[in-house]
MARDRENLO-648058 format. One record per residue: residue in one letter; x, y, z of N, C-alpha, C, CB in turn; chain. Coordinates in steps of 0.05 Angstrom, whole numbers, plus 5000, padded with zeros to 4 digits. Glycine has a CB too. Layout:
REM residues N
[lumba A,[X,Y,Z],[X,Y,Z],[X,Y,Z],[X,Y,Z],A],
...
REM end
This chain:
REM residues 90
[lumba M,[4984,4720,4893],[4997,4730,4869],[5021,4747,4878],[4977,4747,4851],A],
[lumba N,[5044,4741,4866],[5068,4757,4872],[5073,4778,4850],[5093,4739,4875],A],
[lumba K,[5094,4794,4853],[5099,4816,4834],[5102,4806,4805],[5123,4831,4843],A],
[lumba S,[5117,4784,4801],[5122,4775,4773],[5096,4765,4761],[5143,4753,4773],A],
[lumba E,[5079,4752,4776],[5053,4743,4766],[5035,4767,4759],[5039,4725,4787],A],
[lumba L,[5036,4787,4776],[5021,4811,4771],[5030,4825,4745],[5023,4831,4795],A],
[lumba I,[5056,4827,4742],[5067,4839,4717],[5058,4823,4693],[5098,4840,4719],A],
[lumba K,[5059,4797,4694],[5050,4781,4671],[5020,4786,4665],[5055,4751,4677],A],
[lumba Q,[5004,4787,4685],[4975,4792,4681],[4970,4820,4670],[4960,4788,4707],A],
[lumba I,[4985,4840,4679],[4982,4867,4669],[4990,4867,4639],[4999,4887,4685],A],
[lumba A,[5012,4854,4633],[5021,4853,4605],[5001,4839,4587],[5048,4837,4604],A],
[lumba D,[4989,4818,4596],[4969,4804,4580],[4944,4821,4576],[4961,4777,4594],A],
[lumba R,[4934,4833,4597],[4909,4849,4595],[4913,4875,4580],[4899,4855,4623],A],
[lumba A,[4936,4888,4582],[4941,4913,4569],[4954,4911,4541],[4957,4931,4586],A],
[lumba G,[4962,4886,4534],[4976,4882,4509],[5003,4895,4508],[4959,4894,4486],A],
[lumba L,[5017,4894,4531],[5044,4905,4533],[5064,4882,4536],[5046,4924,4558],A],
[lumba S,[5090,4889,4532],[5111,4870,4538],[5113,4869,4569],[5138,4878,4525],A],
[lumba Q,[5124,4847,4578],[5127,4844,4607],[5146,4866,4618],[5138,4816,4615],A],
[lumba A,[5166,4874,4602],[5185,4895,4611],[5170,4921,4615],[5208,4898,4591],A],
[lumba K,[5153,4928,4596],[5138,4953,4598],[5117,4952,4620],[5124,4960,4571],A],
[lumba A,[5105,4929,4624],[5086,4926,4646],[5100,4928,4673],[5071,4898,4644],A],
[lumba G,[5124,4917,4675],[5140,4919,4699],[5148,4948,4705],[5165,4902,4697],A],
[lumba D,[5155,4963,4683],[5162,4991,4687],[5138,5007,4696],[5173,5003,4660],A],
[lumba A,[5114,5001,4685],[5089,5014,4692],[5082,5009,4722],[5066,5006,4674],A],
[lumba L,[5085,4984,4730],[5080,4977,4758],[5099,4991,4777],[5081,4947,4762],A],
[lumba D,[5125,4991,4770],[5145,5005,4786],[5139,5035,4788],[5173,5000,4774],A],
[lumba A,[5131,5047,4766],[5124,5076,4765],[5100,5081,4783],[5119,5085,4736],A],
[lumba F,[5080,5064,4782],[5056,5067,4799],[5064,5066,4828],[5035,5045,4792],A],
[lumba C,[5080,5045,4836],[5088,5042,4864],[5104,5066,4873],[5104,5017,4867],A],
[lumba A,[5123,5076,4856],[5139,5099,4863],[5122,5124,4867],[5161,5103,4842],A],
[lumba S,[5102,5127,4850],[5085,5150,4851],[5068,5150,4877],[5066,5152,4827],A],
[lumba V,[5058,5127,4884],[5043,5124,4909],[5061,5130,4933],[5030,5096,4912],A],
[lumba I,[5085,5119,4933],[5104,5123,4955],[5111,5153,4958],[5129,5107,4951],A],
[lumba D,[5116,5166,4935],[5122,5195,4935],[5100,5211,4947],[5129,5205,4907],A],
[lumba A,[5075,5205,4938],[5052,5220,4948],[5048,5216,4978],[5027,5212,4933],A],
[lumba L,[5050,5191,4987],[5047,5186,5016],[5069,5198,5033],[5045,5156,5021],A],
[lumba S,[5093,5197,5023],[5116,5208,5039],[5113,5238,5042],[5142,5201,5025],A],
[lumba Q,[5099,5252,5023],[5095,5280,5025],[5069,5287,5040],[5094,5293,4997],A],
[lumba G,[5056,5267,5052],[5032,5271,5068],[5006,5272,5052],[5034,5296,5082],A],
[lumba G,[5007,5266,5026],[4983,5266,5009],[4969,5239,5009],[4990,5273,4981],A],
[lumba E,[4950,5236,4991],[4936,5211,4988],[4932,5206,4959],[4909,5211,5004],A],
[lumba V,[4927,5181,4952],[4922,5172,4924],[4895,5158,4924],[4945,5154,4913],A],
[lumba A,[4875,5169,4910],[4849,5158,4908],[4844,5147,4880],[4827,5178,4917],A],
[lumba I,[4837,5122,4877],[4831,5110,4852],[4801,5101,4854],[4850,5085,4844],A],
[lumba I,[4784,5116,4840],[4755,5111,4842],[4749,5082,4835],[4740,5131,4823],A],
[lumba G,[4733,5070,4853],[4725,5042,4849],[4745,5022,4860],[4721,5037,4820],A],
[lumba F,[4770,5030,4863],[4791,5011,4873],[4796,5016,4903],[4817,5014,4857],A],
[lumba G,[4804,5041,4909],[4809,5048,4937],[4826,5072,4940],[4822,5024,4951],A],
[lumba T,[4834,5078,4965],[4849,5102,4972],[4873,5094,4989],[4831,5122,4987],A],
[lumba F,[4896,5103,4981],[4921,5100,4996],[4924,5127,5012],[4946,5094,4978],A],
[lumba K,[4929,5125,5038],[4933,5149,5054],[4951,5142,5078],[4906,5162,5063],A],
[lumba T,[4958,5162,5093],[4974,5158,5117],[4957,5164,5142],[4999,5175,5117],A],
[lumba S,[4966,5152,5164],[4952,5156,5189],[4974,5160,5210],[4933,5132,5196],A],
[lumba D,[4969,5177,5229],[4988,5181,5251],[4981,5163,5275],[4988,5211,5260],A],
[lumba R,[5001,5150,5285],[4998,5133,5308],[5011,5148,5332],[5012,5105,5304],A],
[lumba A,[4996,5150,5353],[5006,5162,5378],[5026,5144,5391],[4983,5170,5397],A],
[lumba E,[5044,5156,5408],[5062,5139,5423],[5046,5123,5443],[5085,5155,5436],A],
[lumba R,[5056,5100,5449],[5041,5082,5468],[5060,5064,5483],[5020,5065,5452],A],
[lumba M,[5050,5052,5504],[5066,5034,5519],[5062,5005,5509],[5059,5036,5550],A],
[lumba G,[5084,4991,5507],[5083,4963,5499],[5099,4946,5519],[5095,4959,5471],A],
[lumba R,[5101,4921,5514],[5116,4903,5532],[5136,4887,5516],[5096,4884,5547],A],
[lumba N,[5160,4884,5527],[5180,4867,5515],[5171,4838,5522],[5209,4873,5526],A],
[lumba P,[5166,4822,5501],[5155,4795,5507],[5175,4777,5522],[5147,4782,5481],A],
[lumba Q,[5200,4782,5520],[5220,4765,5533],[5223,4771,5563],[5247,4767,5520],A],
[lumba T,[5223,4798,5569],[5227,4806,5597],[5202,4816,5611],[5249,4827,5598],A],
[lumba G,[5182,4823,5596],[5158,4834,5608],[5161,4863,5615],[5150,4818,5633],A],
[lumba E,[5184,4875,5609],[5189,4903,5615],[5173,4921,5598],[5220,4909,5612],A],
[lumba A,[5163,4943,5610],[5147,4963,5595],[5166,4978,5576],[5132,4982,5614],A],
[lumba V,[5157,4983,5551],[5174,4996,5531],[5156,5018,5519],[5184,4976,5510],A],
[lumba L,[5168,5042,5515],[5153,5063,5502],[5157,5060,5472],[5164,5091,5512],A],
[lumba I,[5135,5057,5457],[5135,5056,5428],[5131,5084,5417],[5114,5035,5417],A],
[lumba P,[5149,5095,5402],[5147,5123,5394],[5124,5127,5373],[5173,5132,5382],A],
[lumba A,[5115,5151,5371],[5095,5159,5351],[5106,5155,5323],[5085,5188,5355],A],
[lumba S,[5089,5148,5304],[5098,5144,5277],[5075,5150,5257],[5108,5115,5273],A],
[lumba R,[5082,5152,5232],[5063,5155,5211],[5063,5129,5194],[5069,5181,5193],A],
[lumba V,[5040,5117,5190],[5038,5092,5176],[5020,5094,5152],[5028,5070,5195],A],
[lumba P,[5026,5078,5131],[5008,5078,5107],[4983,5061,5113],[5023,5067,5083],A],
[lumba K,[4961,5070,5100],[4936,5055,5103],[4923,5053,5075],[4917,5069,5123],A],
[lumba F,[4908,5032,5071],[4892,5029,5046],[4864,5024,5054],[4904,5006,5029],A],
[lumba S,[4845,5039,5041],[4817,5034,5045],[4805,5025,5018],[4802,5060,5055],A],
[lumba A,[4793,5002,5018],[4782,4991,4993],[4757,5007,4985],[4774,4961,4997],A],
[lumba G,[4754,5011,4959],[4731,5024,4947],[4707,5005,4945],[4738,5036,4920],A],
[lumba K,[4684,5017,4939],[4660,5001,4937],[4661,4979,4916],[4636,5019,4932],A],
[lumba A,[4671,4986,4892],[4673,4966,4871],[4691,4942,4878],[4683,4979,4845],A],
[lumba L,[4713,4948,4892],[4731,4926,4901],[4717,4909,4922],[4757,4938,4912],A],
[lumba K,[4704,4922,4941],[4689,4907,4962],[4668,4889,4949],[4677,4926,4982],A],
[lumba D,[4653,4900,4930],[4632,4885,4917],[4643,4861,4901],[4615,4903,4899],A],
[lumba A,[4666,4865,4888],[4678,4844,4872],[4688,4821,4890],[4701,4855,4856],A],
[lumba V,[4696,4827,4914],[4707,4807,4932],[4685,4790,4945],[4724,4820,4953],A],
[lumba K,[4661,4802,4949],[4639,4788,4962],[4631,4763,4948],[4615,4806,4964],A],
REM end
């Protein structure tokens, strides 16, 4: 499912226009991004939790030359599925 298909399904289920459903989805995504960029997390009971994780710097290899490369430390987003979502997928 892509973004436009998701917007159509949200509009159908919530009884909204596709424009309003698109605005709602954009607002949700922006809110999650804002929370994660400030180091917080977003927990939706039954669905899952969006949070960040710190990756330590590590050594990697350039696949073309085989040369060792230092990969710098970074903060990455993570999603952990909730129980209801896991049960629905089984």
